[in-house]
C-alpha positions in Angstrom: 0.3 0.0 0.3 1.6 3.8 -1.1 2.1 5.9 1.4 -0.2 8.9 0.5 1.5 11.1 3.3 4.8 11.0 0.7 4.7 13.9 -1.0 7.0 12.4 -3.8 4.2 9.6 -4.5 1.1 11.4 -4.3 3.0 13.7 -7.2 3.5 10.4 -8.6 0.1 9.3 -8.6 -1.2 13.0 -9.8 0.6 12.8 -12.6 0.0 9.1 -13.3 -4.0 10.3 -13.2 -3.3 12.9 -15.4 -2.2 10.7 -17.9 -4.9 8.2 -17.6 -6.9 11.1 -18.3 -5.2 12.1 -21.3 -5.0 9.0 -22.8 -9.0 8.6 -22.4 -9.3 12.0 -24.0 -7.0 10.7 -27.1 -9.0 7.3 -27.4 -11.8 9.5 -27.9 -10.3 11.2 -30.1 -8.7 8.7 -32.4 -12.0 7.1 -32.6 -14.7 9.8 -33.1 -16.2 10.1 -36.2 -16.9 13.7 -36.3 -14.8 16.8 -36.9 -16.4 18.8 -33.9 -14.9 15.8 -31.8 -12.1 14.7 -33.5 -10.7 18.1 -35.1 -12.2 21.1 -33.1 -11.7 18.8 -29.7 -15.0 19.8 -28.3 -15.1 17.4 -25.8 -14.3 16.8 -22.1 -13.0 13.9 -20.3 -12.2 12.9 -16.3 -12.2 10.4 -13.1 -14.2 10.5 -10.5 -13.7 8.7 -7.2 -17.0 6.3 -6.5 -18.6 9.4 -4.6 -19.1 11.6 -8.2 -16.2 13.6 -7.1 -14.0 14.7 -9.6 -10.3 13.7 -9.2 -8.4 14.8 -12.6 -9.3 15.6 -16.0 -7.5 15.5 -19.5 -5.8 18.4 -20.5 -8.2 18.7 -24.0 -11.5 20.0 -22.8 -13.5 22.8 -22.5 -14.9 24.4 -19.2 -18.7 24.1 -19.9 -18.3 20.5 -20.7 -15.8 19.8 -17.8 -17.0 21.5 -15.0 -20.5 21.0 -15.6 -20.1 17.4 -16.0 -18.6 17.3 -12.3 -21.6 19.1 -11.0 -23.7 17.0 -13.3 -22.1 13.5 -12.1 -24.2 14.4 -8.6 -27.5 14.1 -10.7 -26.2 10.7 -12.0 -25.1 8.8 -8.7 -29.0 10.5 -7.1 -30.5 8.9 -10.2 -28.6 5.7 -10.6 -27.3 5.6 -6.6 -23.6 3.0 -6.9 -25.1 0.1 -5.0 -27.5 -0.3 -8.1 -24.9 -0.3 -10.4 -23.0 -3.4 -11.9 -19.8 -4.1 -13.7 -21.0 -3.4 -17.6 -23.2 -0.8 -16.6 -22.8 2.6 -19.1 -25.0 5.8 -18.2 -26.2 8.5 -20.6 -27.6 11.7 -20.2 -28.3 14.9 -22.5 -30.2 16.8 -19.8 -29.2 20.2 -20.5 -30.2 21.1 -16.0 -28.4 18.4 -15.3 -25.0 18.7 -17.6 -23.9 21.0 -20.0 -26.6 23.2 -21.0 -28.2 22.2 -24.0 -29.3 18.8 -25.7 -26.4 18.8 -28.1 -24.2 17.4 -25.7 -24.1 14.2 -24.7 -22.4 12.5 -21.7 -21.5 8.8 -20.9 -20.2 7.8 -17.5 -18.7 4.4 -17.2 -18.3 3.0 -13.4 -15.0 1.3 -12.8 -15.1 -2.1 -11.0 -12.3 -4.1 -9.0 -13.6 -7.4 -9.0 -17.1 -6.5 -7.9 -15.9 -3.5 -5.9 -17.0 -0.1 -7.4 -13.9 2.4 -7.3 -14.8 5.2 -9.3 -15.8 6.7 -12.8 -14.5 7.6 -16.1 -17.1 10.3 -17.9 -16.8 12.2 -20.9 -19.0 15.1 -22.9 -18.7 15.4 -26.2 -21.1 17.6 -28.5 -23.0 15.7 -31.1 -24.0 16.6 -34.8 -27.4 16.4 -34.8 -29.4 15.5 -32.3 -32.9 16.2 -34.1 -35.7 18.6 -33.3 -34.6 21.9 -35.4 -31.4 22.7 -36.9 -29.2 24.0 -34.9 -30.1 27.7 -33.7 -31.8 29.7 -31.6 -35.3 29.4 -33.2 -36.9 27.0 -30.8 -39.7 27.9 -28.5 -38.7 25.6 -26.1 -36.6 23.0 -25.3 -39.2 20.3 -26.6 -38.3 21.3 -30.0 -34.7 21.3 -30.1 -34.0 18.0 -29.9 -34.0 14.1 -28.6 -34.4 14.7 -25.0 -32.2 12.4 -22.7 -33.0 11.6 -19.2 -30.4 9.5 -17.3 -30.7 6.2 -18.0 -28.7 2.8 -19.0 -27.2 3.2 -22.2 -25.3 -0.2 -21.6 -26.9 -2.8 -18.8 -24.4 -5.1 -17.5 -22.6 -5.1 -20.9 -25.7 -5.2 -22.7 -26.4 -2.6 -25.2 -29.8 -1.0 -24.4 -31.0 -1.2 -28.4 -34.6 0.5 -27.9 -32.3 3.3 -26.9 -29.8 2.8 -29.9 -33.0 2.8 -32.2 -34.4 5.4 -30.7 -31.7 8.5 -31.1 -31.1 6.3 -34.5 -34.4 7.4 -35.7 -34.2 11.0 -33.9 -30.9 12.0 -36.2 -30.2 13.2 -39.3 -26.9 11.9 -39.3 -26.8 8.6 -37.5 -24.1 7.1 -38.8 -21.5 9.6 -37.2 -24.1 10.3 -34.0 -24.1 6.8 -32.8 -20.3 6.4 -34.3 -19.4 9.3 -31.9 -21.5 7.5 -29.0 -19.5 4.4 -29.4 -16.2 6.4 -29.2 -17.7 8.0 -26.0 -17.8 4.5 -24.4 -15.0 2.7 -25.7 -12.6 5.5 -24.1 -14.1 4.9 -20.8 -13.1 1.7 -21.2 -9.5 3.0 -22.0 -9.4 4.7 -19.6 -10.8 2.2 -16.7 -8.4 -0.7 -17.7 -5.5 2.2 -16.9 -6.7 3.2 -13.9 -7.0 -0.8 -12.4 -3.6 -1.4 -13.6 -2.5 2.0 -11.6 -4.2 0.6 -8.7 -3.0 -2.9 -8.9 0.7 -1.1 -9.5 0.4 0.9 -6.3 -1.1 -1.4 -4.3 -4.9 1.0 -3.9 -7.5 -1.0 -2.9 -9.7 2.4 -3.2 -9.3 5.7 -4.6 -11.0 7.7 -1.9 -7.6 8.7 0.3 -6.1 9.6 -3.0 -9.0 11.4 -4.2 -9.4 13.3 -0.4 -5.7 14.3 -0.6 -5.6 15.9 -4.1 -8.8 17.5 -4.0 -7.9 19.3 -0.1 -5.2 20.4 -1.5 -6.2 21.7 -4.4 -9.3 23.5 -2.5 -6.4 24.7 0.0 -4.3 25.8 -2.5 -7.2 28.2 -4.0 -8.0 29.8 -1.1 -4.8 30.7 -0.4 -4.9 32.3 -4.0 -8.0 33.7 -2.7 -7.0 35.1 0.3 -4.4 37.1 -1.2 -6.3 39.6 -2.3 -8.3 42.2 -1.1 -11.5 41.5 0.7 -14.0 43.8 -1.1 -16.7 43.8 -3.8 -15.8 44.2 -7.2 -18.5 44.6 -10.0 -18.6 45.0 -13.9 -21.4 45.1 -16.0 -21.9 44.1 -20.1 -24.1 43.5 -22.8 -24.4 41.1 -25.5 -26.6 41.4 -28.6 -29.2 39.3 -27.5 -31.8 38.3 -30.5 -34.9 40.7 -30.3 -33.3 42.7 -27.1 -30.0 43.2 -25.7 -28.7 40.7 -23.0 -27.4 42.6 -20.0 -25.0 40.8 -17.5 -24.6 41.9 -14.1 -21.6 40.5 -12.3 -21.3 41.0 -8.2 -17.8 39.4 -7.1 -17.4 38.9 -3.6 -14.1 38.2 -2.1 -14.1 37.6 2.0 -11.5 35.6 3.6 -10.5 32.7 1.1 -13.9 32.5 -0.7 -15.6 33.8 -3.4 -19.5 34.5 -3.8 -20.1 35.8 -7.7 -23.9 37.6 -8.1 -25.4 37.9 -11.1 -28.7 39.4 -9.8 -29.7 42.3 -11.9 -29.3 40.2 -15.2 -31.7 40.0 -17.5 -34.6 38.1 -17.7 -34.6 34.4 -19.3 -35.0 34.8 -23.1 -38.1 33.6 -25.3 -35.3 32.3 -27.6 -32.7 29.4 -27.3 -30.2 31.7 -25.8 -31.1 31.1 -22.4 -28.4 29.6 -20.0 -28.8 26.8 -17.0 -27.5 26.9 -13.9 -25.1 24.1 -14.4 -23.4 26.1 -17.4 -23.0 29.3 -15.5 -22.0 27.7 -12.2 -19.5 25.7 -14.6 -18.0 29.0 -16.7 -18.0 30.7 -13.0 -15.7 28.1 -11.7 -13.4 28.1 -14.5 -12.8 31.8 -14.6 -12.6 32.5 -10.8 -9.6 30.0 -11.1 -8.5 31.0 -13.8 -8.3 34.9 -12.6 -7.2 33.9 -9.5 -5.1 30.5 -9.2 -4.3 29.2 -13.1 -2.0 26.6 -11.4 -4.1 25.1 -9.5 -5.4 21.7 -10.8 -8.9 21.9 -11.6 -11.4 19.0 -10.0 -13.7 19.0 -7.0 -11.5 21.0 -4.8 -11.2 24.3 -6.8 -14.7 24.3 -7.2 -15.5 24.2 -3.5 -14.5 28.2 -2.4 -17.0 29.3 -5.3 -20.4 30.0 -4.4 -22.7 31.1 -7.5 -25.6 32.7 -7.6 -27.9 33.6 -10.3 -31.7 34.1 -9.5 -34.3 31.9 -10.6 -35.6 32.8 -14.1 -33.0 35.1 -15.0 -31.1 34.3 -18.1 -28.2 33.3 -16.6 -30.7 30.4 -14.7 -33.0 29.7 -17.2 -36.0 27.4 -15.8 -37.0 24.3 -18.0 -38.3 24.3 -20.5 -36.7 27.1 -21.9 -34.8 26.7 -25.2 -31.3 26.7 -24.5 -29.6 25.3 -27.6 -27.3 28.4 -28.0 -26.4 28.9 -24.9 -22.8 29.3 -25.1 -23.7 32.9 -27.1 -24.8 34.5 -23.5 -22.8 31.7 -21.1 -19.2 32.5 -22.7 -19.7 36.0 -21.9 -19.1 35.2 -18.0 -15.4 34.5 -17.6 -15.0 37.8 -19.1 -17.2 39.9 -17.0 -15.2 38.5 -14.1 -11.7 39.3 -15.5 -13.0 42.7 -16.2 -14.9 42.9 -12.0 -11.3 41.7 -10.6 -9.5 43.9 -12.9 -7.9 46.4 -10.2 -6.4 43.1 -8.5 -5.4 41.2 -11.1 -2.4 43.3 -11.9 -0.9 42.0 -14.9 -3.7 39.0 -15.8 -5.7 42.2 -16.3 -7.9 41.8 -19.7 -10.6 44.0 -21.8 -13.4 41.7 -23.4 -13.2 39.7 -26.4 -15.7 37.7 -28.9 -16.3 35.7 -25.9 -18.8 33.7 -27.8 -17.8 30.7 -30.3 -19.3 30.8 -33.7 -20.9 27.4 -34.1 -21.7 27.3 -38.1 -24.3 24.6 -39.2 -24.9 23.9 -42.6 -28.1 22.1 -43.9 -29.0 21.1 -47.5 -29.5 18.7 -50.3 -27.3 17.0 -52.5 -28.8 14.7 -55.2 -28.0 11.9 -53.2 -29.4 12.9 -49.8 -30.0 15.5 -47.1 -26.5 16.9 -45.0 -25.8 19.0 -42.2 -22.3 20.0 -40.8 -21.2 22.2 -38.0 -18.3 23.1 -37.4 -16.3 26.0 -35.6 -15.0 29.4 -36.0 -13.5 31.9 -33.7 -12.8 35.7 -32.7 -10.0 37.5 -31.0 -9.3 37.8 -27.4 -9.4 40.8 -25.4 -5.7 42.4 -24.8 -4.1 41.6 -21.6 -2.4 44.4 -19.4 0.7 43.1 -20.8 0.5 41.1 -23.7 -1.6 41.6 -27.0 -4.6 39.8 -27.3 -4.5 36.4 -29.4 -6.1 36.1 -32.4 -8.8 33.8 -33.3 -8.6 31.9 -30.4 -11.3 30.0 -28.4 -11.5 31.9 -25.4 -12.9 31.2 -23.0 -14.2 27.7 -24.7 -10.8 26.3 -25.9 -12.7 25.0 -29.2 -10.2 24.9 -32.1 -11.2 26.3 -35.2 -11.1 23.6 -38.1 -9.0 23.6 -40.9 -11.3 24.1 -44.6 -9.4 21.4 -45.8 -11.8 19.4 -43.4 -14.6 20.9 -43.8 -14.6 20.8 -48.4 -13.5 17.0 -47.2 -16.6 15.8 -45.3 -19.1 18.0 -46.4 -20.1 19.6 -49.9 -19.2 23.1 -48.3 -16.5 25.3 -50.3 -14.7 27.5 -48.1 -13.5 30.3 -50.3 -11.3 32.7 -48.2 -10.5 32.5 -44.5 -8.0 35.1 -43.3 -7.3 37.5 -40.5 -9.9 40.3 -40.4 -7.4 43.1 -40.1 -7.9 46.4 -38.6 -10.6 44.5 -36.2 -8.4 44.5 -32.7 -9.3 47.4 -30.4 -6.8 49.8 -29.9 -4.2 50.1 -26.7 -1.1 50.4 -25.5 -2.1 46.6 -25.8 -3.8 45.6 -28.8 -7.2 43.4 -29.2 -6.8 40.4 -31.2 -8.4 39.9 -34.6 -11.2 37.8 -35.5 -11.5 36.3 -38.7 -13.1 36.6 -42.2 -14.8 33.6 -43.6 -16.7 33.0 -46.8 -18.5 30.3 -47.8 -21.0 28.4 -49.6 -22.7 25.3 -50.8 -21.1 23.7 -53.8 -24.6 21.5 -54.7 -26.1 24.0 -56.8 -29.1 23.7 -54.3 -30.2 26.3 -51.8 -29.4 25.8 -48.8 -29.5 26.8 -44.8 -27.0 28.1 -42.3 -26.9 29.3 -38.7 -24.2 30.9 -37.1 -24.3 31.1 -33.1 -21.7 34.8 -32.6 -22.7 37.9 -31.1 -20.7 41.0 -31.0 -22.9 42.4 -33.7 -24.6 44.8 -32.4 -22.6 45.5 -28.7 -18.6 45.7 -29.2 -16.0 43.8 -27.1 -15.2 47.0 -24.8 -11.7 48.1 -23.7 -10.1 48.6 -20.9 -8.4 51.1 -18.8 -8.6 53.3 -21.7 -8.4 50.4 -24.6 -10.7 51.0 -27.4 -13.7 48.5 -28.6 -13.0 45.6 -31.0 -14.7 45.8 -34.5 -18.1 44.2 -34.3 -19.1 41.5 -36.3 -20.8 40.8 -39.2 -22.7 38.3 -41.3 -23.7 39.3 -44.9 -24.0 37.6 -48.2 -21.6 38.6 -50.9 -24.8 40.9 -52.6 -23.8 42.5 -49.6 -27.1 42.3 -48.0 -27.1 42.0 -44.3 -28.6 38.5 -42.5 -29.0 37.8 -38.8 -27.5 34.3 -38.7 -28.4 33.6 -35.2 -31.6 32.4 -36.8 -31.7 30.3 -39.6 -31.1 31.4 -43.1 -32.3 30.4 -46.3 -29.7 31.1 -48.8 -29.9 30.7 -52.9 -27.9 28.6 -54.2 -25.3 30.9 -56.2 -24.6 33.3 -53.2 -22.4 33.1 -50.7 -21.9 33.9 -46.9 -19.2 35.8 -45.6 -18.8 35.6 -41.8 -16.8 38.8 -40.1 -15.8 37.8 -36.6 -15.5 40.0 -34.0 -12.4 41.7 -32.4 -11.2 41.8 -28.9 -11.0 45.4 -27.0 -7.8 47.0 -26.6 -5.9 47.4 -23.2 -4.7 50.8 -21.9 -4.2 54.1 -23.6 -3.3 53.5 -27.3 -1.2 57.1 -27.8 1.0 54.6 -25.1 1.9 52.0 -27.5 5.4 51.5 -28.5 5.4 53.4 -32.1 7.9 50.2 -33.0 4.8 48.1 -32.2 2.2 50.0 -34.1 4.9 49.5 -36.9 5.0 45.9 -36.8 1.5 46.0 -37.0 1.1 47.9 -39.8 3.6 45.5 -42.0 1.8 42.7 -40.3 -2.0 44.6 -42.3 -3.2 44.1 -39.0 -3.9 47.7 -38.7 -3.8 50.3 -41.6 -1.6 53.5 -42.3 -4.9 55.8 -41.4 -5.8 53.9 -38.3 -1.7 53.9 -36.8 -2.4 58.0 -37.1 -5.8 58.1 -35.9 -6.0 55.6 -33.2 -2.2 55.5 -32.1 -1.1 58.9 -32.6 2.0 57.0 -35.1 3.1 58.8 -38.3 4.3 56.1 -40.6 6.4 57.6 -44.1 6.2 55.1 -47.2 10.1 55.6 -48.0 8.8 54.3 -52.1 6.9 56.3 -54.2 3.0 56.0 -54.5 2.8 53.7 -57.3 5.1 51.1 -56.1 3.2 47.8 -56.4 5.7 46.1 -54.1 6.6 47.1 -50.7 9.0 45.7 -48.3 9.1 46.4 -44.7 12.2 48.7 -45.1 9.8 50.8 -47.3 8.1 52.3 -43.9 9.6 53.9 -41.2 8.0 56.2 -38.1 8.4 59.6 -38.2 9.6 59.8 -34.6 9.3 63.8 -34.5 6.0 64.0 -36.2 4.6 61.4 -33.9 5.9 63.1 -31.1 4.2 66.1 -31.9 1.0 64.4 -33.0 1.1 63.0 -29.4 1.3 66.0 -27.5 -1.7 67.1 -29.3 -4.7 66.6 -27.4 -7.1 64.3 -28.3 -5.7 63.3 -31.4 -6.4 59.6 -31.8 -9.7 59.1 -29.9 -11.0 55.8 -30.9 -15.1 56.5 -31.4 -16.9 53.8 -29.3 -18.4 51.4 -31.2 -16.0 52.3 -34.7 -13.5 50.0 -35.8 -10.2 50.7 -37.2 -9.6 49.6 -41.0 -7.3 47.0 -42.0 -4.6 46.7 -44.9 -1.5 49.5 -45.8 -4.4 52.0 -47.1 
């Protein structure tokens, strides 16, 4: 029996648990059928003790999945107590209020037995390509329109598949082969994790995970409490506005730090909506606990212990604690705003970790149409820019806070009759500041079937640009249009004529700090990279850049541009030379 009081032994066991969960996630990615799981890695996997406490997670995973799965395991064990489970059982659910917030996320949990003794669980959550109901969008009036609702139930019973449930899922999805393929991959990866865990327990002479779990969780809780206690006690507040659908959504955030605990209170936030942008409390809690740990103690392991110092309040009936049967399919549009509001509320206490607003919500694009042979449905992700940090520029086209990756155009074009005409940085979209906001991206796509198609793109920041911080300017708002120039609201499913392309311009992040204090050489680099235009360098940053070659010169080299230091100093000393107007983004290109 290993001595868990020995810190070296404990560290070795902790690293082995991480290795086991990474092996679990790798098996899922390798065997998954859909690019949502395989390429975008919209998944999470973790190991739990027999009480349902999350001990460790894989390095791959989104906070909305992993942290809500950690809470969801309590619901799983309430529905199927440990004494009712046996070897070969596998449980499944997509209950939005008990797991990750919408029906498209399937959670599969497998109890692990050493002989006949239950020692723990492996669980994972994946975004399904399709779950029936309306095509993925915010269009529905209630959750029952959004797809097949699976309560917590057995997918396998003592090793025998629940054939009736498999047939129901198959009959209620537009893409039965990849959807069922991903479910089988979810089951298989838990088995991979279970085998490695049992081998680990045998190697170290562990009859139970409980003592190891208690030690890891206790240390994580203590570490986060120490980090919280280092902050000044007090109330920190922020407020932001999301586009919403029919009306803007106001998110009010109050972070109360008292001793070694934190309460995050969303009282005053807008009421739940009649359309599918509502957020169940489980998902709100997931992104809140993630944000507190990321802002205050990013080095603390993410497990049950790191959740315990954080209390979340969201009044029932507000958009962050929507009550069933509210529609919730596009809950990420609003839910992804929460980490940003917490970072901005805590900004005065975070120092170099303070951050301006970013694009916040990922853009999940769903395309439906028909080929000559059959209908098709395809879903993929793209992401905008992060807000600038106090000490660094914002990251461009980065999926914060979700962590999902944008998918390669080649993958999309191989798996669906979708053609990506153009995909590039959206120059000029990063908000000006001492540190520049991250750039969004432009995606120009069409369908090559010669038939009309429908598309929905769940993104935000089309009307409410990402705010700057500490004097920084806002990023460029998102825009969705047809190639004809016609503006469309793709948050709702839109029909597109066969000869038209859809152009998605994703939001950029806000800037941090006064743009007039940005290093002129950094502005020059941005101009050379095409991120900032010559006009914007002067208007937004007060930096005068001269061309050393004639205007008719077509081939330009970096050495053809230089900062005019005297003109820059004069311009920056003039009152108000570079005031960035709220809601207006700088232009891109070289001018």
